[in-house]
N, C-alpha and C positions, 0 to 999 in steps of 0.2 A: 486364531481367525474370528471366532465368534465374538471375543472381547473387543477386538479392534473394530469390527462392524458396529458393535454397540456404541463405542466411544464416538467414532466418526458419525454414526446416525444421529446420536443425541445432539452433536454439534450442529449438524445440518438442520435438524429440526429447530434448534434454538435460533439459528441464523434466519431460517425461514419465518419465524415469528416476527421478525423485523425490528426486535428491540435494539439491536446493535447498529442499526442505521442512524439512530438519533445522534446528533452531536453532543447533546448533554450527557447521553448514556456513555459515550466514548470518553468524554473529558472525566467523568467520574471514575471510570475504570482506570484511567491513567493516574488520577490522583490517588486512587487506592494503591496503585503499583508504587508510587512514590512513597506513600506512607509505609508499605511493606518494607521497602529497602532501607528506610531510616530506622524503623522499629526492629528490623531483623538484622542490623548491621553486624552485631557481635557474632551472630550465628553464620552469617555469610562468610565473615573473616576466618572463623574457625574451620570451616568446610574447605576454603581455599588453602589454608595452612595444611591441612590433612592431605589434600590431594597434590599440591605442587610445592609444599615447603615455603609458601609465600609469607613473608612478614606482614604485620598489620598495615604498615605504611604502604608496602608495595601492592598489597591486595586492594586497599582502598583506592590508590591512585591508578592502579592497572584496570580495576573492574567496577567498582561502585561509582567512582566519580564520573566515568563515562556514561553510566546509566542515568545518574541523576541530571547530568548536563543534557542528555538526549530528551529526558522527560520535560525539563524545563522549557526547552526550544519548542518541542511539539505541542505542549499545552498552550504556549503563547501564540503559536502560528496557526494551530489547527483550523480555527474559524476561517481564516482567509484561504488556506489550502483546500478546505472542503467546499468552498463556495464555487458556484458555476464560473467558468473562466470565458468572458466574452472574447470573441475573435473578430478580425477584420471581416467586412462583408463586402460583396460585389454589388454592382448597380442594381441587379435584379433582386437582391436580398436586403436592400437598404431599409425597408420597412419591418423586416423580420427580427426575431431573436436568433442569434447564432452564437452558441457557446459549447464549451467542453465541460461535460458533467462528471466529476470524478466519483465513481460508484464503487462500492465494495465488490470483490471478486466472489466471495462466498466462504468456503472452508479452506484454510491454508495450513500447510505444515511446515513447521520449522524445526529443523534437525540441527542441534548445536554441535560444537566442537569442545574437545577436552582441554585444549591449551589455555584458553580463557574461558572457562566453562560457565561463568555467570553472564558477563557482558555479551558474549556471542549468542546467548539465547535471548537476553532481555532486548537488546537493541532492535532486532527484527521483529520481536513480539511487540514492541512499542509502535513501530511502524504499522504493523498489521491490525492492531487495535484501533490505532488512529484512523486507518482507512475504512473501518467499519466491518471487518471480517470476523468470523469465528476462527480460532487458532488452536490446532493441536500441537503441543510442544513436546519435542523428543530430545531431552538433554543427552549428552554423551555418557555412556556407561563407564567409559575409561576413568573419568573424574567422578567416581561414585559418590563420594560424600556430598559434593554439590549438586550432583543429579538428584539424589534422594532429598535434599533440603528443598530444592525447587518443587519436587512433587509434594512435599509436606506443607510448605508455606503459601504456595500460589493459590490453592483453594480457599484459604483463609481470607483473601483479600479480593479475589476476582470471581466473576460469575463462573460456577464450576462446569455448567454444560457448555458455555461457549469456549472456555479456555482450559480444556482438560490437559493434564500431563501424563505421558506414557514413559515409563522407565523399562530398562532392560537392555539386551544386546543385540546381536545380529539377528536372531530369530524374530524378535519383536519389531525391529525396524523393517525386516524383510515383509512380515505381514502388514505392517502399516502401508508399505508402498504398494501392496496390492489394492489398497482402497482408492476410491476417486476423490482427489482433491482439486481445488480451483487454482492453487499455485503451491510450489514447493520451494522452500529456501534451505539449501544444504551447505554447510561449511565443513570442509574436510579435504580429502585428497582426490587426485584425478581419477584413479581406478574406481573408487566408490561413486564419484561424480557421474561416471558413464552409466554405472548401474542405476542410479537415481534417474537419469534422464530417459534411459530405456524403459523403466517402469512408468515414468510419467507419460511416455509416448502412447501407451495403451489407452490412456484416458484423455489424450490431447491436453495435458496439464502443462502450462508454462513453468519454467524452472528459473531460479536464480542459484548459480553455483559459484561459491567462494572456494577456490581450490589451491591457491598457493603456487609454488614453483621456486626455481632458483633465481632470486632477485640479485642482479649484479650491482656492483659499486665501482664506478671508475674514478680514480683519483688522478687528476692532472698535476703535473709537476709545478704549475703555476698556482699554488695556493698555500695557505697556512697549515701545514701538515699537522702541527700540535693540536690545533682547533678541530681540523677535519677528523683525525684519529680519535679524539675524545668523543665527538658525536657518533662516529661509527661504533665505537666500543660500547656506548651506552645502548644503542639500538640492536647490536648484535647478541650481547650477552644478557639483555633483559629476559627475565623468565626462563633463564638458562638456555637461551637460543630458540626456544619453542614458540616463536612468533612467525606467523605466515609471511609477513612483510620484512622480516629481519634482512639485513644484508647477508646474501649467502656466500658470495665470494668477492675478492677484491681484484680489480684489474689495474695496474700501474706500470710504469716504465721501470726497468731494472735499476736505473740509477737512484731511485728513491725507495726501493723495496726495503732496505735495512732501516731507513729512517721511520717508514711506516711501521715496522716491526717494533722498534724501540719505543715509538710514541704510544703505541697500544699497550705495551708492557708497562710503561710508566702509568698510563691511565687506569689499567687494571689495579695496580697498587694503590692508586689514589682512590678509586671506588670501593675496593674489597679488602684493603690492608695486605699484610704479609701472607696470611693464611686464609685464602679464599673459602675454604671449607667451613671456617668459623664465621664467616660474615652472615649476619641475618638478612642481608640484602641480595644473597645469591641463592637462587631456587635449586631444584633438583629434577632430574628427568622423571617423567610421570610414571614409568614402570620399568621392569627389567627387561622387556621385550624391546622397548625403544632404546634402553640403555645399551643392550647388545648390538642392535643394528648400528648405532652411532659409533661404538668402538670399533666395530668391523671396518668402518670407513677410514680408520687411522692406519690400517695395515699397509706397509711399504711406503708411508709418506714420511717426509722430512718435517719434523716437529721443532719449529723454532722457539715455542714457548708453551707450557702447560703439558697435557697429555696424561696427567694423573687421574686415575679412576678408582671408584670403590662401589663395587655392585651391590653390596649389602644395603647402602644408603642412596643408590642410584645417583652418585655424585661423578660428574666429569668436570674437571677443572677447564677454565677458559683456555682455548688451544688455538694457536697459530700455526699454520702450514705454509711453508715457502717452497718455491721452484716446482709448483704443482703442475702436472701435465693434464691438458684438456681432455685426454682419454682416460684418466684415472677413475677409479670407482667412486671417489669422492665428488667427482664433478658429473656423474650420471644421474643423481637423484637429488631432490631437496634434503638438505643436512638435517634441518629442524633440530638442531643442537648446538652446543657451545664450541663449534669447530669452524675456524675461519681460514679457507685457503687463499693463498695470494698467488695470482698468475701474472705473468710478465707480458706486456704488450709494448710495441714500439711507440704508440701514441694514439691519439683519439681516433684516427682512421681505422686501425687495426682493432681497437676496442668496439667500435661500432660494427665492424664486420663480425667479430666474435660474438656479440650479443645477438645479431640477426641471424647468425647461423644456428641458433638454439631456439627452443620453445619460448614463446612470449612469456615474460615473467609477470607476477602480480605487481611488483614494484621495481623501480630502477632508481639508482642514486648516481649522482655526479657532482664531484668536488672540483671547483675551479674559481679563480678570481676573474676569469674572463667569461662574462656572460654570454659571448657569442659562441663559445665552446658548448656551454650548457644548452643554449637553444638549438644549436646543431644537433646535439645527441638527441634532444627531444624530437626534432623534425625528422630525423633519419632512423629512428628505432621505434618500437612499440612496446607497451607495457600496461599493466591495469592502471597504475599512477606512477608519478615520478616526483621526488624531491630534489632540489639542487642545493648543495652545500648543507644538507642535513639528511637525516634518515627518519623514516616512519612518521614525520610530522604532518604529511598531507592527510593522514589518517584522522588526526584530530581536528580538522576544519570541516564542520558539518555542512558547509555550502558546497563542498566538493564530493562528488560521487565516489564511493568505495566499492571497487569491483575488478574482476579480471578480464582478460581477453585471450582467446585461444585456448590452450591448455590450462591457463590459470583461472578460467572461469567465464561466466557470462552474467550479464545483469549487474546491478549495483544497488546499494542501499546507503543509509546514513541520512538524518535529517529529513528534508523534503524528499530526497530521493527514495527513502524507505516508503514514504506515503504514496509516492508515484508507482513504485514497484508493486505495491499490493492493492492498487487501484486499477480499474478499467477506466480509461479515458473516452467517455461516450460522446460521440458527435451528435449534437442536438440542433435542429433548426425548427423554429415555430413560426408558421406563417398564419395568415387569416384567409378567410374565404372570399375576400373581396378583390376587386381589380382583376377579374377573370378575363377581361378583354386582352390584357397583356400576355396572357399565356397561349393565345392563338397562334403566337409565333412558333411555338413548339409542337402544337398538335397537327396530325395529319388532316387533309392531304397538304403535302409540301408544295410550295410555290417559290418562284424567284423573289417576289416581293416580300414574302415572309423572312426569307433568308437575308435580304438586304436590311430589312429593319433590325433583324436580329444582330447582324454584324455591327450596326450602328449602336445599339443599346448595350451589347454584352462584349463584344471583342475589342472595343476601343478602351485605351487607358485614360482615365479621368482623374485629374487631381482636384483639389477643393475649388481652385480657381475656375476651372472649366465647369465643375458642377453649378457654380454660382451663375456662369453664364447661361447654362441650360435652363436654370431656374427663371432667369430673365426672359429667356426665349419662350418658355411656357407661359409666363406672364403676358408676353406679347400675343400669344395664341389665344389666351383667354380674352384679352382685350379685343381681339378680332371677332370672336364669337359674340361678345357683348355688342360690339358695334353693329354687327350684322342683324342681330335681333331688335336693336333700338335705333336704327338710323333715323327713322321718322320723328323720333322724339327729341333727339339731340340737335342742338343748334349747330350752324354750319361751321362756326369757328372751332367749337368744342369738338366737332366731329373731325375736323382737319388734324387737330392736335393728337387725337386718339389714333387716327389712321397713321399718323407719323411714328407713334409708338409701336403700332402693329408692324409697320415695316421694318423698324429698327429690330424688333424681336425676331422677325424672319431672317434679317441680315445676321444677327448674332447666331441663330441656329445654323445657319449655312457655314459661318466661320468656325463654329464648334465642330461641325462635321468635317470640315477641311482640315483642321488642326488635328482631329482625332485620328485621321487616316494614316498619319506619319509614324504612329507607334504601334508596337505589338501589344497584345493583351497580356495583362500581368498575371492572371490566374485562371484556374479551370472554370469553364463555363459549360452550361447544359449541353448534353450530346446533340441535342436537336437544333441548336443554334450554330450554324456553320457558315463558313465562308462559302461563296457561291463557287461550285466547281467548274462553272463554265459549261461549254457544250458537253452533252452526254458522251463519255468515251465508249469505245467499243468494248464493253464490259462481258461480252460473251465469247471471248477468244478461246476460253476453255469450256466446253460444253458439259463436261462430266462434273458430277457432284463428288463431295468428299467421301471417303470410306466411312462406313458406319462403325462409330464407336460410342459406347455408353459413357455418360459422364460419371457413372459410378464405378467405372473400371477403365483400364487402359487396353483392353483387348480388342483389336480391330475385327470387324465383320464385314459382310458383303455391302457394296456401295448401293445407292439407290438406283443408279443406271449402270450399264456395263462399261468397262474400261479397257481399251486395247492393251494387250499384254506388254507392248513395247514402251507406251507411255507410263504404265504402272512401274515397270522396271526402272525407267529413267528417273522417276520422281523419288524413288527411295534410295537411301545410301546406307546400308548396313554398316555399322562401326563396331569393332570388337573391343575387348578390354585393352589391348595394346594401344589402339587408337585413341581410347579415352584418356589413358595415362599420358600419351603424347600432348593432346590438346590441353589437358589441365597442367601438365608439366610446362609447356611453352608459356601458357598464361602466367603461371607462377614466376618463371624466369623473368618474363617481361615486367611484372609487377615488382620483382626484386631489383630490377634495374633503376627504379625510382622515377621513371619518366612520367607516370601517370600521377604522381603526387603534386606535380607543378600545376597551379591554378590555371596558367596560361594553356597548358596542355589539355586540361579537362574542358575548358571553355572552347578550344578549337575543336575537340571531338564532338562537342554538343552543337556547335555551328555546323559541322559536317553532317550530323544527324539531321538537323533542320533542312539543309540542302538536299539531303537524300529524300526526305519526305516530300518536298516540293517537286523535285525533279522526277520522282517516281510515283507521282500521284496516280496517273492513269493505270499503271501496273498494279498498284495497291487496290484500287477500285475493282479492277478486273478479278484480282484474286478473291476478294470479299464477295463478290457477285457469285463466283464459282462455288465457294464454300458454303455461303449462307443465303443465297438468293437476295443479297442486299442491293437495293437501288443505288444509283450514283450518289443521290443526295443523302440517303440514309448512311451509306458507307462512309461518306465524308464526314458527316455530323457525328455518327456514332464512334468513330475510330480515329480519323486523321485530325480532325479538329482538336481533340483532347491532347494529342501528342504535341502539336504546335504550340498550344497555349502553355503546357506544361514546360516545354522548352524555353518559351519566352520568359516565363516567370523564374525559372532556374538560372537562366543566363543572366537575368538582371540582378538576382538576389545572392548568387553563388559567392561573390567576394565578401559579402558580410556573414553569410552562414559559415564559410570556411575560417573565418578569423577566430583567434583565441577569445573566449567569452569570460571576462573578468567575473569574479564572484566576491560577495562580501567576505570580509575578514574579521577575525576576532581580535582581541586585545593583544595576543602573542604574535599575531602575524601582521600587525599594522604596517610594518616597514618592508614587508615582502610582496612578491608578485604572486598572486593565486588566481588561476584561470582554468577553464575546461578547454581542452585542446581537441577539436574533431579530427580525428585521424582515420585514414582508410583501414578497412578490415583485412583486405588482401584480395583473394580470389572468390568471388561469389557466384552462385548459380541461380539463375532466374528460369523457372519452369512455367511456361505460359499456359492459358486456356484456350479452348476452341471457340467460346461463344462470342467473345470479342477478341480474335486472334492477333490483332495488330496492336491495339492499344494496351492490352494487358501483358504484353511483352515489353513494349516501348516504355511505358510510365515507370516501371520500376527499373528498367535499364537506365533511364535518364537519371534517376536518383543515384544509382550505384556509380555510374560514371561521374557524376558531380562530386560524390563523396572521395573519388580518387582511386576506386578499386578496378581490378581486372574482372571482367564479366563473362562467364560461359552461359550462352543463351540457348535454351531448349524450348523452341515453339511446340505447340501441340500438334501431334500427327493426325488428329481428327480434321483440322482445318488444313488440309494437306497443301492446297495451292498457296495459301498465305505462309505456311511454314516454309515451303520451298523458296518462295520469293524472298523471304527474309534471309535465307541462307545465301541466295544469289547476289543480293544488292548490298549486304552489310560490308562485305570485303572491298567494295568499291568505294566506300566512304570513310570507314573506320579502321583503326589500327588492327590488323588481322591477328596478330598474337594476343593482344589484350583483350579483344572482344570476339572470340570465335563462336560460330553458331553450329550446334549439333542437331541433325535432324533424325527422325527414326521414330520408333514405337516403344513397346514395352522393354524389349532386350537392351536397347540403347540407354533408355532412362534408367533401367536397373544398373547397368554398368556405370553410368554417370554417378549414381548414388553410392557406389563402393569407394569413389574417390574422395579425397579430402578437401572440403571447401571451408571457407571462413564465414560464410552465411549462405543460407538457402531461402529463397522465397518461391513458394508454390501456390499456385491458384488452381483450385479444383474441387474434389470432394472429400468427405470426411475419411472414408476408408483409406484412400491414398495418402491423404495427410498424415495418418498414423504411421504408414510405411515410411514415408519421407523423414518423419521426426525419428523413428527407430534407427533408420540408416544414419541420420546425423549424429545421433547419440553415441555411435562407435567412434567418431572423431571429436565429440564435444563441439559440435557446430550448432551455433544458435539459428533458429528457423522463424520465418514469418510465413504463416498459413492463412490464406483466404480461401474459406471452405463453403460459405453460403449457409443454406438452412431454410426453414419454413418461416418466412417473415410474415407475421400477422398484421392485420389491418383493421382496427375497431372504429365502427362508425357509430357516433352518438346520435341519438334522434333529434338533439338539439343542433342541427347544422343545415346548411343549404345543400341538400342531397344532390340536386342537379349538378352543382359545381363539384362537390366531393366525388361524384361518380365519374365526372368527366376526367378529373385528374388521376383517379385510380385506373380508369380504362387506358389512359395513355400510358401509365407506367407498367401496367400487367402485360399488355399485349405488344409493346415494343419489343422488336427482335424475336417475335413469334413466342414471347414469354420466357425466352432463354437469357434471362438476365438474373444474376445472383441475388440482387436486392429487390427484385419485383415483389409486389405484394402476393403472397402465395394463397392466402385465403382471407375472407372477411368475417368478422364478428359483428353481429348487430342484433337488435331486438326483433322479435317475430313481427312486431306492428309495421316495421318499415322495410321488411325484406322484399316485398313485391314492388315497392317503389325504388329501391336499390336496383333491382332487376331491370325494370322499365327504363330507368334512366341510363344504365349501362348498354342496354339494347339501343336505345336512341343515340347514344354517343358513338357506338360502333358504326352505325349507319352514316352518322356525320363524318367520321373519320375515314371509313374505307368504302362507302357506298353501298349499293344494294347487293353486289356481288364481290365479297371480300377477296376472292381468288384472283380476280382481275386487278386488284389494287396493286400498284407499284410500291406502295408504302408498307406492305404486309409481307414479311419474310416467311421462310420455311423452316421446318425442323432439320437439323443438321444431317441427320442419316436415317436409315430404316430402323436400325435397332433402337435408336432413341424414340422414333415415331411409334414403334409397337409398344414400348414401355408405357408411353403417355396414354395411347389408346386403351391399354389394359386397365388404366386407372378409372376409366369411365364405366367399367362394367358394374351393373347393379346401381348405378347412380341415376338420380332424377335430374334430367337435363332440362333446364329451363330455357336455354338458348344455345344454338350452335350445334356441335357434336358432328358436323360433316367432316369426313376425312377422305383423303386420296393418297394411297401408299406410293403410287408411282411417282408422284411429285413431292412426296413428304409434307403434304398439306393437312394441317388440322385447322378447322375454323375456330374463331374465338368462341369459347364455350363457357357457360354458366351453370354451375350445379347448386341446387337448392336442397334444403332440408339434409344436409350432410351430417352423417354420424361422426363423432369424434374418434370412433374405433374403425372406421372404414379405411380401406387400402390407400385411398387418395390422401388421407391424412397421416399416413405412416412414413412418408419420404417427401423430399422436396420435389415438387411437380416439375418445375423447370420446362414449362411449356405453357400453351394458351388455355389452360383450363383453370377456372376461378370457382372454388367451392365457397358457399356461404353457410356459416353455422349460426344457430340462434343462441343467443345469451339473454339473461334477463336484465342485465345492465352492466355498468362498468366494473362492480365488484366481481361478478362472474367472469367478465372478460380478463381482468387481472389474474384471477385465480387460474383460469384456463391457460393463459400465457405462461405463468410460473410453473405450472405442472408439466411444461415441455422443455425440450433443450433450448438454450439461449439462442435466438436467431441473430442473423447478420444485420438485419434491419427491423424496425417496428414502426407502424404507422397509426395515428389516431386523428379522427375528425371531429371536431366539436367547436361550438361558438364559446364554450366555457374554458377558459385558460386554466382555471383551477383544477378542472378535470384533466386537461392535458398534463399539467405539472404532476398531478398525482399519479397518473400512468407511468410517467418518467420515473418518479421517485420510488415507485413500488414494483418496478419490473427491471429487466436487464437485457440489453441487446448490443450489438456491435455499434449501431447508429441509430438515429430516429429523426423522422420529420413529421411534423404536426400540420394537418390541413393541406397536405400534398404528399407525394411519394418521390422517391429517388433523389430529391432536390439537396439533402445534405452531402451527397457525394459530389456536388458541383462547387462546394465551397473549398477551396484549397487549404484553407487555414484550419479546416476541420480534419482530423485524422480519419482514414478510411481503413477498417479492420473489424475483425470479429472478437468473439469472447466465448469461452467455452468450446462447444462442438462447432461454432461457426468459425473458429480460427483464433490466431494470436498474433500479436504485433499489428502494425498499421504502416500506411504509406500514403502518398500524394503530397506534392509540394514539398515543404520543409520536413514534413514528417517522413518522406522517402530518404531524404538526405541523412536525417538522424537515425533511421533504421539501418542504413549502411555505413554508419560511421561508428567508431569507438570514441566514447566521450572520456578522454583521459584526464585524470585530476593531476594538475601540475602546481607545485608550489616551489618558488624559487627564492631562497634566502641568500644572505651574505655571510661572511665568516667573522663578522664583528660582533660586538656586545655579548661576548661569551659568558659574561658574568650573569646575564639573565637566565641562562641554562642551568645554573647550579641548583635551581628549585627541582629539576627532574632528575639530576645525577645523584647516584649513591655517594656517600651513605646517607640513609633516609634520616629524618627527624620530624618531630611535631611541628616545629617552626616552618620548615619547608612545605609540609603538607597543608598547614594553614594558609600560607602564601598562594599555594597552588589552588586551593579551594576558591580564594579570592579572585584569582585571574580567570579560572575556568567556569565556575558556577555562578559568579555574579553576571546578571544581565544588564548591560550597560546601553542606555540610548545615547544620542549625539550629545545631549546636554551633560550627562555624567561624564562621558568621555572628554567634553571640553573642560569641565572642572578638574578632572584628573590631570589634563595636560597643563592647566594653570598651576596646579599644586606642584607638578614636577618642575615646572619653570621656577617656581618659588624656591624649591630645594636647590636647584642648580645655582640660583642667585645668591642663596645663603652660603653655599660652599665657596663660590667665587669671592664673596665679600670677606669671608674667613681667611682665604688664602691671601688675598691682595691686602688686607689691613688686619694683620695678626694682632 
């Protein structure tokens, strides 16, 4: 334990020094790695020979070539990958910088596998180094020679503190997993994958799991069987069958089974000769334990070919099994050896049904001359990746993600996908402190006029043509102002001309407004800019407040006011284990029917959802008033508006999002189809939060429906009225089997988490987030966790304090401070602290008037338990403003604390209320140091006129997202991901990011059965000539000019051959 703590501690200290963030440093480490591979080639080949009986040619092509290819790609592309990625902006952020900043996660753990012991360590290591992380490397102890070699040579070429190697077996790995990492990538089996994820849950560490499975191979009778069987034989028996994406079994019609067997037998002789055991191209089983496991699978089976074994040398001959039963032992687990069962099916329908009845595999293969059959198999099944008319080849295309789904794993890597896996995609929005007048639209007090202007500027859809018209209109307005100021100076004729321009400008302005009213908004807009809700509805239909429940736990407490026993019973629907099984079972059956895969069905459900929101607007506002004392305007702008805008965006963009996404191809796949297919995950669970109880359920639900999933919705029991309303109105508009709602508290949520889902999105606190992830680990369910944290706000003395404080005040006290990305505390120099306090006090009066308690724009704390927790944070603090409380109405006045100690209670946990501590720092250096000494927050804010200072804070800190010179606003740009990092969460959503979160990005490569001669380079028997050609095609980097020259050269060769044939 002590040794592991030291290793990880040194790596974290080295990462914290900041040296691995530099692009130059990363590239140098990658160059060193490349030099290591080239200089230690002989030692690597020898270790692989000792561990797996690999010949030199096989070892190079299976392991070293992949590493060199990955290094070449990453070193070429890294500068562009690591650069900030600008995103589209809306009308309010046109003048700002909005981009995604890929930042390193921290210290990551890579646990390798024994079957390809060099490449399966090095490829993820390359991606982790490229992303700027420290990496602890744990090679598999099963391939002991390669493991020891890596431990010996890696420190000779790489930074020893940043990239340590840990050797050993189960005890060492177990101790490693007790340490805190920022990401873990594990390659291995499902059982250990669950252990790894459960260990990671204790520290809220995201994981990438590459786990394998039984990869099926369907052979259609309409195909060239000789070519199909040659390609299958190559992929199945490579590395003695010990390849995670090797075809595990064949499905074909009985009429072609014998031909399949004969073709495979003929290919085996072609590849390995008469005596396979003597072939240098045929490897061995890694050890006797695995040897015995594989041999046991042959018991009771009909062996059509092979079956010979030799335990002394761990030799198992290439074996074919026929007439295999689906219930036999060989079909219960991944074979991971040179045994190929053949099962009979009546056709493609039965093959699809059989595949779907089993766990999702890491890979799927289908052979057919009919591309419609191939596309149908892809669209009606699910797997990590798929290759049509070949096997394994999708793995070699670095633009395709390599990863599993369901029991075969989660997450992906290879090429840019590795870089993204080991990076946090930080949402960044940099504004200036000018044009504060435009922000009055969002500031309290609310008015109809503000809302109308907000609708025009934010909610309407503007293309470039309309923006041009607006520009002309604004010119007209400017002309009008000039005329008004200088009418006496201008001559009459000139005045008439300019007046005409003015009128034209106003006419254009009116036309733009009229045209704009016909379209729905395309993307998320700030929660304060809402559609006018019309007359104030009767929002006090329920007088009681919600039951008191702490955000830090799910245990209900007494409500702020009494509740009649009858109403209490009516609002609660206890649901037991059996009920949960039924709900989830019906949802899974509905998903399996395939109806929610249809794009038309998804769009119709989204339209129904939009209709529900519009038709039930009054009921939604009433529920939000009862739960959080929200006024009609605030409830609409904080919750309903975001849902409607998200729906408009998704319904517009979904056809393009759901379409296959073509990727760049290499020289070997130029003639093929290569694309990423976004497919639904299955049945997902969305657990909402109470602070924004409607929008925080609806936004992820929209993304999950758009991606084609079934969704079980669990609203927060704390916001009881909204929760019950959602349960009541959903079945009136949505498919009841696909989108059920479960209400209740801790018992119901606990029972739900025992069920198996295909993704879970939870919004809440860190403690419960760990519980959710641990429960998900039992089923290998990926999670998205939105958890909050203490979001810092640094104010530089070089800024407009009045503007900065106005923006901070708005974001801090919105929703009575119960916003997960509200600024939690302020860092500033002592010289400006008093000015900050005075400016915030003045802004509070401007926003809420003399008596805050009477302001309709100021909400209340959700319940008494939460109220008491916040009040307890004020004990012993110096209150510079506010501090008034009223427990009966759960009112806490906007409060400012000064001279706050970093060790005080108020700085130990997320405040989640209207209390704003101010801490003194000497400057930006101390501010950065303070931020980095604490858990990574969900958001970070910095105010300064100095953009270099802002960029420095971004580059030297980490947070889920950040806004400069404003607060909260990065969450309003839908092209920016919204999510946390570290203890503030994992994963992201909003807009297209929601769709991607709830989709599996399936790697698809579709080839034809022609040009088989090209494949001889990869087929046994190996030779130096074949290897040289393989190096040429795989390792050479070709641009378009080079490819054009190669094409012309090939044309020349073809022309020469034709001339020779025609004119002998």
